[in-house]
C-alpha positions as CSV (number, residue, x, y, z in Angstrom):
1,M,-2.5,-12.9,8.2
2,K,-3.2,-13.3,4.5
3,I,-0.4,-14.4,1.6
4,T,-1.5,-13.9,-2.0
5,Q,0.7,-15.6,-4.6
6,I,1.2,-13.1,-7.3
7,R,3.5,-14.8,-9.7
8,N,7.3,-16.0,-9.4
9,A,8.8,-14.5,-6.0
10,T,6.1,-11.8,-5.9
11,I,3.8,-11.9,-3.2
12,I,1.4,-9.8,-1.1
13,V,1.4,-10.3,2.8
14,E,-1.3,-8.6,4.9
15,Y,-0.2,-8.3,8.1
16,A,-1.2,-6.7,11.6
17,N,-3.7,-4.6,9.0
18,K,-0.9,-3.5,6.7
19,K,-0.8,-4.6,3.1
20,I,3.1,-5.3,1.9
21,L,4.3,-5.8,-1.4
22,I,7.3,-8.7,-1.8
23,D,9.7,-8.6,-4.6
24,P,7.7,-7.2,-7.3
25,M,8.4,-8.5,-11.1
26,L,5.1,-6.8,-12.6
27,A,5.9,-6.7,-16.8
28,E,3.9,-8.3,-19.0
29,K,4.4,-12.1,-20.3
30,G,7.4,-12.3,-22.7
31,T,8.9,-9.0,-21.9
32,Y,12.6,-9.9,-21.2
33,P,15.1,-12.4,-23.0
34,P,15.5,-15.6,-21.1
35,F,18.3,-15.9,-18.6
36,S,21.8,-17.0,-20.0
37,D,23.1,-20.8,-19.6
38,T,19.9,-22.1,-18.6
39,V,17.0,-24.1,-20.0
40,R,14.3,-23.1,-22.1
41,Q,16.4,-20.4,-24.1
42,H,13.6,-20.1,-26.6
43,L,11.0,-19.0,-24.1
44,Y,11.0,-15.0,-22.7
45,N,10.3,-13.7,-19.5
46,P,8.1,-13.8,-17.2
47,L,6.5,-17.1,-18.9
48,V,3.2,-16.1,-17.7
49,S,1.1,-13.4,-17.6
50,L,-0.1,-11.8,-13.9
51,P,-3.2,-13.2,-12.6
52,I,-5.0,-9.9,-11.7
53,S,-3.9,-6.3,-12.8
54,I,-1.0,-3.8,-11.8
55,D,-3.7,-1.7,-10.5
56,D,-5.4,-4.2,-7.9
57,I,-1.8,-5.5,-7.1
58,L,-1.0,-1.9,-6.0
59,D,-4.2,-1.2,-4.2
60,G,-3.9,-0.5,-0.7
61,I,-0.2,-1.4,-0.1
62,D,1.7,0.4,2.6
63,A,4.9,-1.0,1.6
64,V,7.4,-2.5,-0.5
65,I,10.3,-5.2,0.4
66,L,12.8,-6.1,-1.9
67,T,15.2,-9.2,-0.8
68,H,17.3,-8.1,-3.5
69,L,17.5,-6.5,-6.9
70,H,17.8,-9.0,-9.6
71,L,15.2,-8.9,-12.2
72,D,12.8,-11.6,-11.5
73,H,12.4,-9.7,-8.1
74,F,12.0,-6.1,-9.2
75,D,11.9,-5.2,-12.4
76,D,11.6,-2.2,-14.8
77,M,7.9,-2.3,-14.8
78,A,7.9,-2.1,-11.0
79,K,10.3,0.8,-10.9
80,E,7.9,2.4,-13.5
81,V,4.7,2.1,-11.6
82,L,5.3,2.1,-7.7
83,P,4.7,5.4,-6.4
84,K,7.8,7.2,-5.8
85,D,7.2,7.9,-2.2
86,I,6.2,4.2,-1.2
87,K,7.9,3.1,1.9
88,M,10.4,0.9,0.7
89,F,12.8,-1.8,2.3
90,V,16.1,-3.5,1.0
91,Q,18.8,-5.8,2.4
92,N,21.4,-3.1,2.2
93,E,23.2,0.2,1.6
94,A,24.3,-0.7,-2.1
95,D,20.5,-2.0,-2.9
96,S,19.6,1.4,-1.4
97,K,21.7,3.6,-3.7
98,E,20.2,1.8,-6.3
99,I,16.9,1.9,-5.4
100,K,17.2,5.9,-4.4
101,A,18.8,6.4,-8.0
102,S,15.5,5.3,-9.4
103,G,13.6,8.2,-7.9
104,F,12.3,6.3,-4.8
105,N,12.6,8.9,-1.5
106,N,11.6,6.5,1.2
107,V,13.6,4.1,1.4
108,E,15.1,2.0,4.5
109,I,17.5,-0.6,5.0
110,L,16.3,-3.9,7.1
111,H,18.3,-4.5,10.3
112,Q,17.6,-7.2,13.1
113,D,15.4,-4.8,14.7
114,T,13.2,-2.9,12.2
115,V,9.7,-1.6,12.9
116,F,7.2,-0.9,10.7
117,E,3.5,0.2,12.1
118,G,4.5,-2.0,15.0
119,I,5.6,-5.2,12.7
120,H,8.8,-6.4,14.0
121,L,10.7,-7.1,10.7
122,V,14.0,-9.4,11.3
123,K,16.5,-9.5,8.4
124,T,17.8,-12.9,7.9
125,K,20.6,-14.2,5.5
126,G,20.5,-16.6,2.6
127,E,22.9,-18.0,0.3
128,H,21.4,-17.7,-3.5
129,G,23.1,-21.1,-4.8
130,R,25.4,-24.1,-3.7
131,G,29.3,-23.1,-3.1
132,E,31.3,-20.1,-3.2
133,K,31.4,-19.6,-6.8
134,A,27.4,-19.4,-7.0
135,V,27.1,-17.3,-4.0
136,K,29.8,-14.8,-5.1
137,A,28.3,-14.5,-8.5
138,L,24.6,-14.2,-7.4
139,G,25.4,-11.8,-5.0
140,E,23.6,-10.9,-1.7
141,V,20.4,-11.7,-0.8
142,C,18.1,-11.9,2.1
143,G,14.8,-13.4,3.9
144,I,12.2,-11.6,6.5
145,V,10.8,-12.8,9.7
146,F,7.7,-10.8,10.6
147,R,6.4,-10.9,14.0
148,H,3.4,-9.0,15.8
149,P,1.4,-9.8,18.9
150,S,-1.6,-10.0,17.0
151,E,-0.1,-12.6,14.5
152,K,1.9,-16.3,13.9
153,V,5.2,-15.5,13.3
154,L,6.0,-15.5,9.3
155,Y,9.5,-16.4,7.9
156,V,9.9,-15.4,3.9
157,A,13.1,-16.8,3.2
158,G,14.1,-15.0,-0.3
159,D,16.2,-16.6,-2.9
160,T,18.2,-19.3,-1.0
161,V,19.2,-23.1,-1.1
162,W,18.9,-24.9,2.4
163,Y,22.4,-24.2,4.6
164,E,22.5,-23.8,8.6
165,A,21.9,-20.3,8.5
166,I,18.5,-21.3,7.3
167,E,18.3,-23.8,9.9
168,G,19.3,-21.4,12.4
169,V,16.5,-18.8,11.7
170,I,14.0,-21.5,12.4
171,H,15.4,-22.3,15.3
172,T,15.7,-19.1,16.9
173,H,12.2,-17.7,15.4
174,R,10.0,-20.8,15.2
175,P,8.1,-19.7,12.3
176,E,4.7,-21.0,12.1
177,I,4.3,-20.1,8.5
178,I,7.3,-20.3,6.0
179,V,7.3,-19.1,2.5
180,L,10.1,-20.6,0.4
181,N,10.9,-19.5,-2.9
182,G,10.7,-23.1,-4.6
183,G,11.4,-24.0,-8.2
184,D,14.9,-25.3,-8.1
185,N,15.8,-22.6,-10.7
186,Q,19.1,-23.3,-11.9
187,I,22.4,-22.4,-14.2
188,F,24.1,-24.4,-15.8
189,E,27.7,-23.8,-14.7
190,L,26.8,-23.0,-11.0
191,G,23.9,-25.6,-10.6
192,S,20.9,-24.9,-8.5
193,L,20.4,-21.4,-7.2
194,I,17.0,-21.6,-4.8
195,M,15.4,-24.7,-3.0
196,G,14.4,-27.7,-4.6
197,K,12.6,-30.5,-3.4
198,E,15.3,-32.0,-1.3
199,D,15.7,-28.5,0.2
200,I,12.1,-27.8,1.1
201,F,11.7,-31.5,3.0
202,N,15.0,-30.1,4.9
203,V,12.7,-27.3,5.8
204,H,10.2,-29.3,7.0
205,K,12.1,-31.5,9.2
206,A,13.6,-28.4,10.9
207,S,10.0,-26.8,11.5
208,P,7.7,-30.0,11.6
209,F,4.5,-27.8,12.4
210,A,5.0,-25.1,10.5
211,K,2.7,-24.6,7.2
212,I,5.2,-24.0,4.1
213,I,4.2,-21.9,1.1
214,A,6.3,-23.1,-1.8
215,V,6.2,-19.8,-4.4
216,H,8.8,-18.8,-7.3
217,M,7.9,-21.6,-9.6
218,E,7.2,-22.1,-13.5
219,A,7.3,-18.3,-14.2
220,I,10.9,-17.7,-15.3
221,N,12.8,-19.6,-18.0
222,H,15.2,-21.6,-15.4
223,W,12.8,-23.3,-13.4
224,T,13.2,-27.1,-13.1
225,L,10.7,-28.1,-10.2
226,S,7.1,-27.9,-11.4
227,R,4.4,-27.9,-8.7
228,E,2.9,-31.2,-9.9
229,E,6.5,-32.9,-8.8
230,L,6.8,-31.0,-5.7
231,R,3.5,-32.0,-4.9
232,N,3.9,-35.6,-5.6
233,Y,7.4,-35.5,-3.7
234,S,5.5,-34.0,-0.6
235,K,3.0,-37.1,-0.8
236,E,5.6,-39.8,-1.0
237,H,7.7,-38.1,1.9
238,G,4.7,-37.7,4.2
239,F,4.2,-34.0,4.8
240,S,1.8,-33.1,1.9
241,N,-0.1,-31.8,4.9
242,N,2.2,-29.5,5.5
243,I,2.8,-27.7,2.3
244,L,0.5,-25.2,0.3
245,I,1.5,-24.9,-3.4
246,P,-0.2,-21.7,-4.8
247,E,-1.1,-21.3,-8.1
248,D,-0.9,-17.4,-9.6
249,G,-3.4,-15.7,-7.9
250,E,-4.3,-18.0,-5.2
251,S,-4.3,-16.5,-1.7
252,Y,-4.4,-18.2,1.7
253,T,-5.8,-16.7,5.4
254,L,-3.7,-18.5,8.1
């Protein structure tokens, strides 16, 4: 297994000889306005450039997984440059209809027993914020568990905070590698939308032998948790050996 952090939630997972692109946001730096009711209203998104070219990102991609369709997970540039016949996995019928309306013609809805080229893909739940108001405002999201006899179990949690369903996924599937969207991105009215440092620590406590990879950091205007702060927190709380916090463009073979 090889996992490459591209930018924000955009990662490439090389798993059982397949190369899967997750949540592609591919626009140039500063293309989109800042998310409203958030910090850094003077900065346009993305805050940073892609670490490699779009051609290099798309080279050899076998499939794309979209955990949901927010702009910072699937943007206009991704719609433009992805081949319309590429295999696309989405979380539900509403997202499938929207993706098909954008011209993609090989779209499949993830379930508990989806299989792609021998890789078992299990759709998992998530809550994109804390409390009913935030979850309703941000909409449905998902994560994915990857399984294959030749690979470690991988859990990509998606845009979620820590709550009981995440603990349930960990106890059910016992992932050895867990990718978390950190950054503690916030909207003033709604609070935290994705995991902060305490959430990440809770994941570690639930799965103390797993290796955590923290992504979705410092790329969109409403982040509030930096890589440096998370590194310091992990040292202070004794799990720095269990967490990887990649820079954009960095890869891990696991």
